[in-house]
mmCIF file of the C-alpha atoms, coordinates in Angstrom:
data_MODEL
# 
_entry.id   MODEL 
# 
loop_
_atom_site.group_PDB 
_atom_site.id 
_atom_site.type_symbol 
_atom_site.label_atom_id 
_atom_site.label_alt_id 
_atom_site.label_comp_id 
_atom_site.label_asym_id 
_atom_site.label_entity_id 
_atom_site.label_seq_id 
_atom_site.pdbx_PDB_ins_code 
_atom_site.Cartn_x 
_atom_site.Cartn_y 
_atom_site.Cartn_z 
_atom_site.occupancy 
_atom_site.B_iso_or_equiv 
_atom_site.pdbx_formal_charge 
_atom_site.auth_seq_id 
_atom_site.auth_comp_id 
_atom_site.auth_asym_id 
_atom_site.auth_atom_id 
_atom_site.pdbx_PDB_model_num 
ATOM 1  C CA . MET A 1 1  ? -0.074  -0.077 -0.018  1.00 0.00 ? 1  MET A CA 1 
ATOM 2  C CA . THR A 1 2  ? 1.254   3.471  -0.831  1.00 0.00 ? 2  THR A CA 1 
ATOM 3  C CA . ASP A 1 3  ? 0.336   6.435  1.380   1.00 0.00 ? 3  ASP A CA 1 
ATOM 4  C CA . VAL A 1 4  ? -0.424  9.619  -0.172  1.00 0.00 ? 4  VAL A CA 1 
ATOM 5  C CA . VAL A 1 5  ? -1.732  13.023 0.913   1.00 0.00 ? 5  VAL A CA 1 
ATOM 6  C CA . ALA A 1 6  ? -3.768  15.925 -0.729  1.00 0.00 ? 6  ALA A CA 1 
ATOM 7  C CA . ALA A 1 7  ? -4.314  19.417 0.286   1.00 0.00 ? 7  ALA A CA 1 
ATOM 8  C CA . LEU A 1 8  ? -7.709  21.089 0.143   1.00 0.00 ? 8  LEU A CA 1 
ATOM 9  C CA . ILE A 1 9  ? -6.830  24.763 0.085   1.00 0.00 ? 9  ILE A CA 1 
ATOM 10 C CA . TRP A 1 10 ? -9.767  27.082 -0.248  1.00 0.00 ? 10 TRP A CA 1 
ATOM 11 C CA . ARG A 1 11 ? -10.944 30.574 0.222   1.00 0.00 ? 11 ARG A CA 1 
ATOM 12 C CA . GLY A 1 12 ? -14.698 31.148 0.620   1.00 0.00 ? 12 GLY A CA 1 
ATOM 13 C CA . GLU A 1 13 ? -16.388 28.696 -1.803  1.00 0.00 ? 13 GLU A CA 1 
ATOM 14 C CA . ARG A 1 14 ? -13.349 28.387 -4.185  1.00 0.00 ? 14 ARG A CA 1 
ATOM 15 C CA . PHE A 1 15 ? -10.966 25.511 -4.114  1.00 0.00 ? 15 PHE A CA 1 
ATOM 16 C CA . LEU A 1 16 ? -7.307  25.454 -5.553  1.00 0.00 ? 16 LEU A CA 1 
ATOM 17 C CA . ALA A 1 17 ? -6.832  22.631 -8.054  1.00 0.00 ? 17 ALA A CA 1 
ATOM 18 C CA . CYS A 1 18 ? -3.810  22.102 -10.418 1.00 0.00 ? 18 CYS A CA 1 
ATOM 19 C CA . GLN A 1 19 ? -3.832  20.784 -13.948 1.00 0.00 ? 19 GLN A CA 1 
ATOM 20 C CA . ARG A 1 20 ? -1.275  18.072 -14.667 1.00 0.00 ? 20 ARG A CA 1 
ATOM 21 C CA . PRO A 1 21 ? 1.163   18.577 -17.458 1.00 0.00 ? 21 PRO A CA 1 
ATOM 22 C CA . SER A 1 22 ? -0.066  17.065 -20.792 1.00 0.00 ? 22 SER A CA 1 
ATOM 23 C CA . HIS A 1 23 ? 3.292   14.932 -21.232 1.00 0.00 ? 23 HIS A CA 1 
ATOM 24 C CA . LYS A 1 24 ? 2.748   13.309 -17.771 1.00 0.00 ? 24 LYS A CA 1 
ATOM 25 C CA . ALA A 1 25 ? 0.671   10.225 -16.828 1.00 0.00 ? 25 ALA A CA 1 
ATOM 26 C CA . ARG A 1 26 ? -3.090  11.445 -16.635 1.00 0.00 ? 26 ARG A CA 1 
ATOM 27 C CA . GLY A 1 27 ? -2.007  14.532 -18.481 1.00 0.00 ? 27 GLY A CA 1 
ATOM 28 C CA . LEU A 1 28 ? -4.223  17.499 -18.342 1.00 0.00 ? 28 LEU A CA 1 
ATOM 29 C CA . LEU A 1 29 ? -6.477  16.062 -15.529 1.00 0.00 ? 29 LEU A CA 1 
ATOM 30 C CA . TRP A 1 30 ? -7.233  18.293 -12.555 1.00 0.00 ? 30 TRP A CA 1 
ATOM 31 C CA . GLU A 1 31 ? -6.087  17.318 -9.090  1.00 0.00 ? 31 GLU A CA 1 
ATOM 32 C CA . PHE A 1 32 ? -5.303  18.647 -5.641  1.00 0.00 ? 32 PHE A CA 1 
ATOM 33 C CA . VAL A 1 33 ? -1.816  19.473 -4.618  1.00 0.00 ? 33 VAL A CA 1 
ATOM 34 C CA . GLY A 1 34 ? -0.038  16.448 -2.963  1.00 0.00 ? 34 GLY A CA 1 
ATOM 35 C CA . GLY A 1 35 ? 1.942   13.295 -3.314  1.00 0.00 ? 35 GLY A CA 1 
ATOM 36 C CA . LYS A 1 36 ? 3.535   10.158 -1.872  1.00 0.00 ? 36 LYS A CA 1 
ATOM 37 C CA . VAL A 1 37 ? 4.429   10.176 1.860   1.00 0.00 ? 37 VAL A CA 1 
ATOM 38 C CA . GLU A 1 38 ? 8.197   9.500  2.158   1.00 0.00 ? 38 GLU A CA 1 
ATOM 39 C CA . PRO A 1 39 ? 9.602   6.805  4.622   1.00 0.00 ? 39 PRO A CA 1 
ATOM 40 C CA . GLY A 1 40 ? 9.750   8.218  8.073   1.00 0.00 ? 40 GLY A CA 1 
ATOM 41 C CA . GLU A 1 41 ? 7.606   11.138 7.361   1.00 0.00 ? 41 GLU A CA 1 
ATOM 42 C CA . THR A 1 42 ? 4.295   12.002 8.929   1.00 0.00 ? 42 THR A CA 1 
ATOM 43 C CA . PHE A 1 43 ? 1.234   12.737 6.821   1.00 0.00 ? 43 PHE A CA 1 
ATOM 44 C CA . ARG A 1 44 ? 1.394   16.403 8.088   1.00 0.00 ? 44 ARG A CA 1 
ATOM 45 C CA . GLU A 1 45 ? 5.047   16.633 7.133   1.00 0.00 ? 45 GLU A CA 1 
ATOM 46 C CA . ALA A 1 46 ? 4.417   15.179 3.875   1.00 0.00 ? 46 ALA A CA 1 
ATOM 47 C CA . LEU A 1 47 ? 1.615   17.681 3.109   1.00 0.00 ? 47 LEU A CA 1 
ATOM 48 C CA . ILE A 1 48 ? 3.760   20.578 3.978   1.00 0.00 ? 48 ILE A CA 1 
ATOM 49 C CA . ARG A 1 49 ? 6.674   19.317 1.802   1.00 0.00 ? 49 ARG A CA 1 
ATOM 50 C CA . GLU A 1 50 ? 4.523   18.731 -1.247  1.00 0.00 ? 50 GLU A CA 1 
ATOM 51 C CA . CYS A 1 51 ? 2.909   22.114 -1.082  1.00 0.00 ? 51 CYS A CA 1 
ATOM 52 C CA . GLN A 1 52 ? 6.410   23.713 -0.666  1.00 0.00 ? 52 GLN A CA 1 
ATOM 53 C CA . GLU A 1 53 ? 7.721   21.634 -3.701  1.00 0.00 ? 53 GLU A CA 1 
ATOM 54 C CA . GLU A 1 54 ? 4.636   22.127 -5.946  1.00 0.00 ? 54 GLU A CA 1 
ATOM 55 C CA . LEU A 1 55 ? 3.532   25.547 -5.201  1.00 0.00 ? 55 LEU A CA 1 
ATOM 56 C CA . ALA A 1 56 ? 6.470   27.191 -3.318  1.00 0.00 ? 56 ALA A CA 1 
ATOM 57 C CA . VAL A 1 57 ? 4.248   28.058 -0.444  1.00 0.00 ? 57 VAL A CA 1 
ATOM 58 C CA . SER A 1 58 ? 4.287   27.323 3.257   1.00 0.00 ? 58 SER A CA 1 
ATOM 59 C CA . VAL A 1 59 ? 1.054   25.954 4.631   1.00 0.00 ? 59 VAL A CA 1 
ATOM 60 C CA . GLN A 1 60 ? -0.397  25.330 8.082   1.00 0.00 ? 60 GLN A CA 1 
ATOM 61 C CA . VAL A 1 61 ? -2.056  21.948 8.227   1.00 0.00 ? 61 VAL A CA 1 
ATOM 62 C CA . ASP A 1 62 ? -5.514  21.981 9.866   1.00 0.00 ? 62 ASP A CA 1 
ATOM 63 C CA . SER A 1 63 ? -7.585  19.012 10.476  1.00 0.00 ? 63 SER A CA 1 
ATOM 64 C CA . VAL A 1 64 ? -7.929  15.688 8.474   1.00 0.00 ? 64 VAL A CA 1 
ATOM 65 C CA . PHE A 1 65 ? -10.883 16.099 6.020   1.00 0.00 ? 65 PHE A CA 1 
ATOM 66 C CA . MET A 1 66 ? -11.124 12.535 4.915   1.00 0.00 ? 66 MET A CA 1 
ATOM 67 C CA . GLU A 1 67 ? -9.277  9.196  4.823   1.00 0.00 ? 67 GLU A CA 1 
ATOM 68 C CA . VAL A 1 68 ? -9.765  6.793  2.012   1.00 0.00 ? 68 VAL A CA 1 
ATOM 69 C CA . THR A 1 69 ? -8.263  3.411  1.378   1.00 0.00 ? 69 THR A CA 1 
ATOM 70 C CA . HIS A 1 70 ? -8.377  2.592  -2.295  1.00 0.00 ? 70 HIS A CA 1 
# 
């Protein structure tokens, strides 16, 4: 099983979603910022790191919105 995280970033009734590059797997689909949890990393740490890597922003992680096993 692979653990992943995704950030729900919103203001008012608007959510931030990013479009995948066309040359990557599932190109041009929309997704929330996130990615795989690295070994020894907590979900919170992974989410902060992914937001920094993908958006160059620092975030404060609030509560867990949902957990899904797929």
